[in-house]
VEXVO-124710 format. One record per residue: residue in three letters; chain; residue number from 1; y, z, x of N, C-alpha, C in turn. Coordinates in steps of 0.05 Angstrom, whole numbers, plus 5000, padded with zeros to 4 digits. Layout:
BEGIN
+------+------+-----+------+------+------+------+------+------+------+------+------+
| code | unit | pos |  nyy |  nzz |  nxx | cayy | cazz | caxx |  cyy |  czz |  cxx |
+------+------+-----+------+------+------+------+------+------+------+------+------+
|  ala |    A | NUM |    Y |    Z |    X |    Y |    Z |    X |    Y |    Z |    X |
...
+------+------+-----+------+------+------+------+------+------+------+------+------+
//
This chain:
BEGIN
+------+------+-----+------+------+------+------+------+------+------+------+------+
| code | unit | pos |  nyy |  nzz |  nxx | cayy | cazz | caxx |  cyy |  czz |  cxx |
+------+------+-----+------+------+------+------+------+------+------+------+------+
|  met |    A |   1 | 8829 | 9283 | 4013 | 8828 | 9254 | 4011 | 8854 | 9243 | 3999 |
|  leu |    A |   2 | 8867 | 9258 | 3981 | 8891 | 9247 | 3968 | 8912 | 9240 | 3989 |
|  asn |    A |   3 | 8925 | 9217 | 3983 | 8946 | 9206 | 4000 | 8937 | 9198 | 4028 |
|  gln |    A |   4 | 8910 | 9196 | 4032 | 8899 | 9186 | 4057 | 8892 | 9156 | 4052 |
|  pro |    A |   5 | 8892 | 9141 | 4074 | 8883 | 9113 | 4071 | 8853 | 9112 | 4064 |
|  cys |    A |   6 | 8846 | 9092 | 4049 | 8817 | 9087 | 4043 | 8803 | 9082 | 4069 |
|  pro |    A |   7 | 8781 | 9096 | 4074 | 8766 | 9090 | 4099 | 8759 | 9061 | 4102 |
|  ala |    A |   8 | 8762 | 9050 | 4126 | 8757 | 9022 | 4131 | 8728 | 9017 | 4137 |
|  ile |    A |   9 | 8711 | 9021 | 4117 | 8682 | 9018 | 4119 | 8674 | 8993 | 4104 |
|  val |    A |  10 | 8660 | 8975 | 4119 | 8651 | 8950 | 4107 | 8622 | 8952 | 4100 |
|  leu |    A |  11 | 8616 | 8944 | 4075 | 8588 | 8947 | 4065 | 8581 | 8923 | 4047 |
|  pro |    A |  12 | 8555 | 8917 | 4045 | 8546 | 8895 | 4028 | 8548 | 8903 | 3998 |
|  met |    A |  13 | 8553 | 8883 | 3982 | 8553 | 8888 | 3953 | 8541 | 8864 | 3938 |
|  thr |    A |  14 | 8540 | 8867 | 3912 | 8528 | 8846 | 3895 | 8543 | 8820 | 3897 |
|  ser |    A |  15 | 8530 | 8799 | 3887 | 8540 | 8772 | 3887 | 8544 | 8761 | 3915 |
|  gly |    A |  16 | 8529 | 8771 | 3934 | 8530 | 8762 | 3962 | 8557 | 8768 | 3976 |
|  gln |    A |  17 | 8572 | 8786 | 3965 | 8598 | 8793 | 3976 | 8597 | 8817 | 3994 |
|  thr |    A |  18 | 8619 | 8821 | 4008 | 8622 | 8844 | 4026 | 8646 | 8860 | 4017 |
|  phe |    A |  19 | 8642 | 8887 | 4015 | 8665 | 8904 | 4009 | 8679 | 8910 | 4035 |
|  asp |    A |  20 | 8705 | 8904 | 4036 | 8722 | 8910 | 4059 | 8749 | 8918 | 4049 |
|  pro |    A |  21 | 8755 | 8944 | 4050 | 8781 | 8954 | 4040 | 8805 | 8940 | 4052 |
|  gln |    A |  22 | 8803 | 8932 | 4077 | 8825 | 8918 | 4091 | 8832 | 8892 | 4076 |
|  gln |    A |  23 | 8812 | 8879 | 4065 | 8817 | 8853 | 4051 | 8828 | 8858 | 4023 |
|  leu |    A |  24 | 8829 | 8883 | 4014 | 8838 | 8889 | 3987 | 8867 | 8899 | 3987 |
|  lys |    A |  25 | 8880 | 8899 | 4011 | 8908 | 8908 | 4012 | 8924 | 8890 | 3993 |
|  gly |    A |  26 | 8942 | 8903 | 3978 | 8958 | 8888 | 3959 | 8945 | 8889 | 3931 |
|  gln |    A |  27 | 8921 | 8900 | 3929 | 8907 | 8903 | 3903 | 8900 | 8932 | 3899 |
|  ala |    A |  28 | 8904 | 8943 | 3876 | 8894 | 8970 | 3869 | 8865 | 8967 | 3861 |
|  phe |    A |  29 | 8849 | 8988 | 3868 | 8821 | 8987 | 3860 | 8810 | 9015 | 3856 |
|  ile |    A |  30 | 8787 | 9016 | 3842 | 8773 | 9041 | 3836 | 8747 | 9040 | 3851 |
|  leu |    A |  31 | 8739 | 9062 | 3863 | 8712 | 9066 | 3873 | 8700 | 9088 | 3856 |
|  tyr |    A |  32 | 8679 | 9081 | 3841 | 8666 | 9103 | 3827 | 8638 | 9106 | 3839 |
|  phe |    A |  33 | 8632 | 9130 | 3848 | 8607 | 9137 | 3861 | 8588 | 9148 | 3840 |
|  tyr |    A |  34 | 8564 | 9138 | 3839 | 8545 | 9148 | 3819 | 8518 | 9152 | 3833 |
|  pro |    A |  35 | 8501 | 9170 | 3822 | 8476 | 9176 | 3836 | 8455 | 9154 | 3839 |
|  lys |    A |  36 | 8449 | 9140 | 3817 | 8426 | 9121 | 3819 | 8427 | 9099 | 3797 |
|  asp |    A |  37 | 8420 | 9075 | 3805 | 8418 | 9052 | 3786 | 8398 | 9059 | 3765 |
|  asn |    A |  38 | 8403 | 9048 | 3741 | 8384 | 9050 | 3718 | 8376 | 9078 | 3709 |
|  thr |    A |  39 | 8394 | 9097 | 3713 | 8389 | 9124 | 3702 | 8408 | 9127 | 3679 |
|  pro |    A |  40 | 8402 | 9145 | 3660 | 8418 | 9146 | 3635 | 8448 | 9151 | 3640 |
|  gly |    A |  41 | 8456 | 9171 | 3655 | 8485 | 9176 | 3659 | 8499 | 9154 | 3673 |
|  cys |    A |  42 | 8485 | 9143 | 3694 | 8497 | 9121 | 3710 | 8500 | 9096 | 3693 |
|  thr |    A |  43 | 8480 | 9091 | 3676 | 8482 | 9067 | 3659 | 8505 | 9070 | 3639 |
|  thr |    A |  44 | 8507 | 9094 | 3627 | 8529 | 9099 | 3608 | 8556 | 9096 | 3621 |
|  glu |    A |  45 | 8559 | 9108 | 3645 | 8585 | 9106 | 3659 | 8591 | 9077 | 3666 |
|  gly |    A |  46 | 8572 | 9062 | 3676 | 8576 | 9034 | 3683 | 8584 | 9018 | 3658 |
|  asn |    A |  47 | 8570 | 9023 | 3636 | 8576 | 9009 | 3611 | 8604 | 9016 | 3600 |
|  asp |    A |  48 | 8612 | 9041 | 3604 | 8640 | 9049 | 3596 | 8660 | 9033 | 3612 |
|  phe |    A |  49 | 8655 | 9029 | 3638 | 8673 | 9013 | 3655 | 8672 | 8984 | 3646 |
|  arg |    A |  50 | 8648 | 8974 | 3638 | 8645 | 8946 | 3629 | 8661 | 8942 | 3603 |
|  ile |    A |  51 | 8658 | 8961 | 3584 | 8672 | 8959 | 3558 | 8702 | 8958 | 3562 |
|  arg |    A |  52 | 8713 | 8973 | 3581 | 8742 | 8974 | 3586 | 8751 | 8955 | 3608 |
|  his |    A |  53 | 8733 | 8938 | 3618 | 8740 | 8921 | 3641 | 8765 | 8904 | 3636 |
|  ala |    A |  54 | 8769 | 8893 | 3613 | 8792 | 8876 | 3607 | 8818 | 8893 | 3609 |
|  asp |    A |  55 | 8816 | 8918 | 3601 | 8840 | 8936 | 3604 | 8846 | 8942 | 3633 |
|  phe |    A |  56 | 8826 | 8945 | 3649 | 8831 | 8950 | 3678 | 8842 | 8924 | 3691 |
|  asp |    A |  57 | 8831 | 8901 | 3682 | 8842 | 8875 | 3691 | 8871 | 8872 | 3684 |
|  ala |    A |  58 | 8878 | 8880 | 3660 | 8906 | 8878 | 3650 | 8924 | 8896 | 3667 |
|  ala |    A |  59 | 8913 | 8918 | 3677 | 8928 | 8937 | 3694 | 8927 | 8928 | 3724 |
|  ala |    A |  60 | 8914 | 8905 | 3729 | 8911 | 8894 | 3756 | 8897 | 8913 | 3775 |
|  val |    A |  61 | 8875 | 8925 | 3765 | 8859 | 8944 | 3781 | 8830 | 8935 | 3780 |
|  arg |    A |  62 | 8819 | 8931 | 3804 | 8791 | 8923 | 3806 | 8773 | 8947 | 3806 |
|  ile |    A |  63 | 8748 | 8943 | 3797 | 8728 | 8965 | 3796 | 8705 | 8959 | 3814 |
|  phe |    A |  64 | 8696 | 8979 | 3829 | 8672 | 8977 | 3846 | 8656 | 9002 | 3842 |
|  gly |    A |  65 | 8630 | 8998 | 3836 | 8611 | 9021 | 3834 | 8598 | 9024 | 3861 |
|  val |    A |  66 | 8592 | 9049 | 3869 | 8579 | 9055 | 3895 | 8556 | 9074 | 3891 |
|  ser |    A |  67 | 8533 | 9067 | 3902 | 8510 | 9086 | 3904 | 8494 | 9079 | 3929 |
|  arg |    A |  68 | 8473 | 9095 | 3933 | 8456 | 9091 | 3957 | 8435 | 9070 | 3952 |
|  asp |    A |  69 | 8433 | 9059 | 3928 | 8413 | 9039 | 3922 | 8419 | 9013 | 3938 |
|  gly |    A |  70 | 8397 | 8998 | 3943 | 8400 | 8973 | 3958 | 8413 | 8951 | 3941 |
|  val |    A |  71 | 8420 | 8929 | 3954 | 8433 | 8907 | 3940 | 8415 | 8895 | 3919 |
|  lys |    A |  72 | 8389 | 8893 | 3924 | 8370 | 8882 | 3905 | 8369 | 8899 | 3879 |
|  ser |    A |  73 | 8368 | 8925 | 3882 | 8368 | 8943 | 3859 | 8395 | 8940 | 3844 |
|  his |    A |  74 | 8417 | 8938 | 3859 | 8443 | 8935 | 3847 | 8445 | 8909 | 3831 |
|  glu |    A |  75 | 8434 | 8887 | 3843 | 8435 | 8861 | 3829 | 8420 | 8863 | 3802 |
|  asn |    A |  76 | 8397 | 8876 | 3802 | 8381 | 8879 | 3778 | 8396 | 8896 | 3757 |
|  phe |    A |  77 | 8408 | 8918 | 3766 | 8423 | 8936 | 3749 | 8447 | 8921 | 3737 |
|  lys |    A |  78 | 8462 | 8907 | 3754 | 8486 | 8893 | 3746 | 8479 | 8871 | 3725 |
|  thr |    A |  79 | 8457 | 8856 | 3730 | 8449 | 8835 | 3712 | 8440 | 8846 | 3686 |
|  lys |    A |  80 | 8423 | 8867 | 3687 | 8412 | 8879 | 3663 | 8434 | 8890 | 3645 |
|  gln |    A |  81 | 8455 | 8902 | 3657 | 8477 | 8914 | 3642 | 8501 | 8896 | 3638 |
|  cys |    A |  82 | 8500 | 8871 | 3649 | 8522 | 8852 | 3647 | 8548 | 8863 | 3658 |
|  phe |    A |  83 | 8547 | 8877 | 3680 | 8571 | 8888 | 3692 | 8588 | 8865 | 3703 |
|  pro |    A |  84 | 8614 | 8864 | 3696 | 8632 | 8843 | 3706 | 8645 | 8851 | 3733 |
|  phe |    A |  85 | 8635 | 8872 | 3746 | 8646 | 8881 | 3771 | 8623 | 8884 | 3791 |
|  glu |    A |  86 | 8630 | 8887 | 3816 | 8610 | 8889 | 3838 | 8601 | 8917 | 3843 |
|  leu |    A |  87 | 8577 | 8920 | 3853 | 8566 | 8945 | 3861 | 8561 | 8945 | 3891 |
|  ile |    A |  88 | 8571 | 8966 | 3904 | 8569 | 8969 | 3933 | 8544 | 8984 | 3941 |
|  ser |    A |  89 | 8530 | 8974 | 3961 | 8505 | 8987 | 3970 | 8512 | 9004 | 3995 |
|  asp |    A |  90 | 8506 | 9030 | 3993 | 8512 | 9049 | 4015 | 8487 | 9065 | 4022 |
|  pro |    A |  91 | 8465 | 9052 | 4031 | 8440 | 9066 | 4036 | 8442 | 9087 | 4059 |
|  asp |    A |  92 | 8460 | 9083 | 4077 | 8463 | 9102 | 4100 | 8484 | 9123 | 4094 |
|  glu |    A |  93 | 8495 | 9123 | 4069 | 8514 | 9143 | 4060 | 8540 | 9143 | 4076 |
|  thr |    A |  94 | 8547 | 9121 | 4089 | 8572 | 9120 | 4105 | 8597 | 9124 | 4088 |
|  leu |    A |  95 | 8599 | 9109 | 4067 | 8622 | 9111 | 4049 | 8621 | 9137 | 4034 |
|  cys |    A |  96 | 8597 | 9145 | 4025 | 8593 | 9170 | 4010 | 8603 | 9194 | 4027 |
|  glu |    A |  97 | 8595 | 9194 | 4053 | 8603 | 9216 | 4071 | 8633 | 9215 | 4075 |
|  ala |    A |  98 | 8645 | 9192 | 4079 | 8673 | 9189 | 4084 | 8690 | 9201 | 4060 |
|  phe |    A |  99 | 8679 | 9197 | 4036 | 8693 | 9208 | 4012 | 8683 | 9236 | 4004 |
|  gly |    A | 100 | 8664 | 9247 | 4019 | 8655 | 9274 | 4014 | 8641 | 9277 | 3987 |
|  val |    A | 101 | 8625 | 9257 | 3979 | 8612 | 9259 | 3953 | 8582 | 9267 | 3955 |
|  met |    A | 102 | 8571 | 9271 | 3979 | 8544 | 9279 | 3982 | 8542 | 9310 | 3979 |
|  lys |    A | 103 | 8526 | 9319 | 3960 | 8524 | 9347 | 3954 | 8495 | 9355 | 3950 |
|  leu |    A | 104 | 8490 | 9381 | 3954 | 8463 | 9392 | 3947 | 8463 | 9398 | 3917 |
|  lys |    A | 105 | 8443 | 9387 | 3903 | 8442 | 9391 | 3874 | 8415 | 9402 | 3867 |
|  asn |    A | 106 | 8413 | 9416 | 3845 | 8388 | 9427 | 3835 | 8375 | 9407 | 3816 |
|  met |    A | 107 | 8351 | 9399 | 3822 | 8337 | 9380 | 3805 | 8308 | 9391 | 3800 |
|  tyr |    A | 108 | 8303 | 9398 | 3776 | 8276 | 9409 | 3769 | 8269 | 9432 | 3787 |
|  gly |    A | 109 | 8289 | 9450 | 3793 | 8284 | 9474 | 3808 | 8284 | 9470 | 3838 |
|  lys |    A | 110 | 8288 | 9445 | 3847 | 8289 | 9439 | 3876 | 8317 | 9431 | 3884 |
|  gln |    A | 111 | 8324 | 9438 | 3909 | 8350 | 9429 | 3920 | 8346 | 9401 | 3932 |
|  val |    A | 112 | 8362 | 9382 | 3922 | 8362 | 9355 | 3933 | 8390 | 9346 | 3940 |
|  arg |    A | 113 | 8392 | 9329 | 3961 | 8418 | 9318 | 3968 | 8423 | 9293 | 3952 |
|  gly |    A | 114 | 8446 | 9292 | 3939 | 8452 | 9269 | 3923 | 8482 | 9265 | 3920 |
|  ile |    A | 115 | 8488 | 9243 | 3907 | 8516 | 9236 | 3903 | 8527 | 9252 | 3879 |
|  glu |    A | 116 | 8550 | 9266 | 3884 | 8564 | 9279 | 3862 | 8581 | 9257 | 3849 |
|  arg |    A | 117 | 8577 | 9253 | 3823 | 8591 | 9232 | 3808 | 8621 | 9237 | 3812 |
|  ser |    A | 118 | 8635 | 9217 | 3824 | 8663 | 9219 | 3831 | 8677 | 9192 | 3829 |
|  thr |    A | 119 | 8703 | 9193 | 3823 | 8718 | 9168 | 3821 | 8744 | 9171 | 3837 |
|  phe |    A | 120 | 8752 | 9150 | 3851 | 8776 | 9149 | 3867 | 8792 | 9125 | 3860 |
|  val |    A | 121 | 8819 | 9128 | 3858 | 8837 | 9105 | 3854 | 8852 | 9101 | 3880 |
|  ile |    A | 122 | 8851 | 9076 | 3889 | 8865 | 9067 | 3914 | 8887 | 9048 | 3905 |
|  asp |    A | 123 | 8911 | 9054 | 3915 | 8934 | 9038 | 3907 | 8937 | 9012 | 3923 |
|  lys |    A | 124 | 8957 | 8996 | 3918 | 8961 | 8970 | 3931 | 8965 | 8973 | 3961 |
|  glu |    A | 125 | 8974 | 8996 | 3970 | 8979 | 9001 | 3999 | 8953 | 9010 | 4012 |
|  gly |    A | 126 | 8932 | 9014 | 3997 | 8907 | 9023 | 4009 | 8904 | 9053 | 4011 |
|  lys |    A | 127 | 8922 | 9068 | 3996 | 8921 | 9097 | 3996 | 8906 | 9108 | 3972 |
|  ile |    A | 128 | 8892 | 9130 | 3977 | 8878 | 9144 | 3955 | 8898 | 9160 | 3939 |
|  val |    A | 129 | 8903 | 9153 | 3914 | 8924 | 9166 | 3898 | 8914 | 9184 | 3876 |
|  lys |    A | 130 | 8887 | 9183 | 3871 | 8876 | 9200 | 3850 | 8846 | 9203 | 3855 |
|  glu |    A | 131 | 8836 | 9227 | 3849 | 8807 | 9232 | 3852 | 8797 | 9250 | 3829 |
|  trp |    A | 132 | 8773 | 9244 | 3821 | 8759 | 9260 | 3801 | 8732 | 9267 | 3814 |
|  arg |    A | 133 | 8725 | 9292 | 3816 | 8699 | 9300 | 3827 | 8683 | 9315 | 3806 |
|  gly |    A | 134 | 8657 | 9314 | 3809 | 8640 | 9328 | 3790 | 8644 | 9317 | 3762 |
|  val |    A | 135 | 8646 | 9291 | 3760 | 8653 | 9277 | 3735 | 8632 | 9281 | 3713 |
|  lys |    A | 136 | 8642 | 9286 | 3689 | 8625 | 9286 | 3665 | 8631 | 9259 | 3652 |
|  val |    A | 137 | 8610 | 9244 | 3645 | 8614 | 9216 | 3636 | 8630 | 9213 | 3611 |
|  pro |    A | 138 | 8625 | 9228 | 3589 | 8640 | 9223 | 3564 | 8671 | 9225 | 3568 |
|  gly |    A | 139 | 8684 | 9204 | 3561 | 8714 | 9203 | 3562 | 8726 | 9198 | 3590 |
|  his |    A | 140 | 8709 | 9198 | 3610 | 8719 | 9195 | 3638 | 8734 | 9168 | 3642 |
|  val |    A | 141 | 8721 | 9146 | 3634 | 8733 | 9120 | 3639 | 8760 | 9117 | 3626 |
|  asp |    A | 142 | 8763 | 9128 | 3602 | 8789 | 9127 | 3588 | 8810 | 9143 | 3604 |
|  glu |    A | 143 | 8802 | 9165 | 3616 | 8820 | 9181 | 3632 | 8829 | 9165 | 3657 |
|  val |    A | 144 | 8810 | 9152 | 3669 | 8816 | 9135 | 3693 | 8835 | 9113 | 3685 |
|  leu |    A | 145 | 8829 | 9100 | 3662 | 8846 | 9078 | 3653 | 8874 | 9088 | 3647 |
|  ser |    A | 146 | 8877 | 9110 | 3634 | 8904 | 9122 | 3628 | 8919 | 9126 | 3654 |
|  phe |    A | 147 | 8906 | 9135 | 3675 | 8919 | 9140 | 3701 | 8928 | 9113 | 3713 |
|  val |    A | 148 | 8909 | 9093 | 3715 | 8916 | 9068 | 3729 | 8938 | 9053 | 3714 |
|  gln |    A | 149 | 8941 | 9057 | 3688 | 8962 | 9044 | 3673 | 8989 | 9054 | 3680 |
|  thr |    A | 150 | 8991 | 9077 | 3694 | 9016 | 9088 | 3703 | 9024 | 9077 | 3731 |
|  leu |    A | 151 | 9005 | 9064 | 3745 | 9011 | 9053 | 3772 | 9030 | 9030 | 3770 |
|  lys |    A | 152 | 9048 | 9028 | 3789 | 9067 | 9005 | 3789 | 9059 | 8986 | 3812 |
+------+------+-----+------+------+------+------+------+------+------+------+------+
//
């Protein structure tokens, strides 16, 4: 994925908006993929991005969360957690598949298909310049912020 263009996949997101990478040319942005709204790790990760949102703004980098949840679930999650960024709904796993984040995971002794927590940075030209896969939440957002602060 590195140094490849961000896939041109258009999807619905919160606030009645549509995610379209073509319309984001000229702006750097982050796509962070997470398994499910309102779960402990996903809530912590989203809140870490919320807490550092002003720093990402200062670096001129937008944040978008992505999961398979529907827009209604996203709206509730975003409102409940006061996220200042949009959440992209990918119920058909189109964007998830394009970024290769769908994995078989063990949950309570069963194999289930789910999103591997991953983050991607897309530069102003629309190219993927950094990726983190199999993310552990603690300290991750600070690591992402440190990287985006180096972008020109």
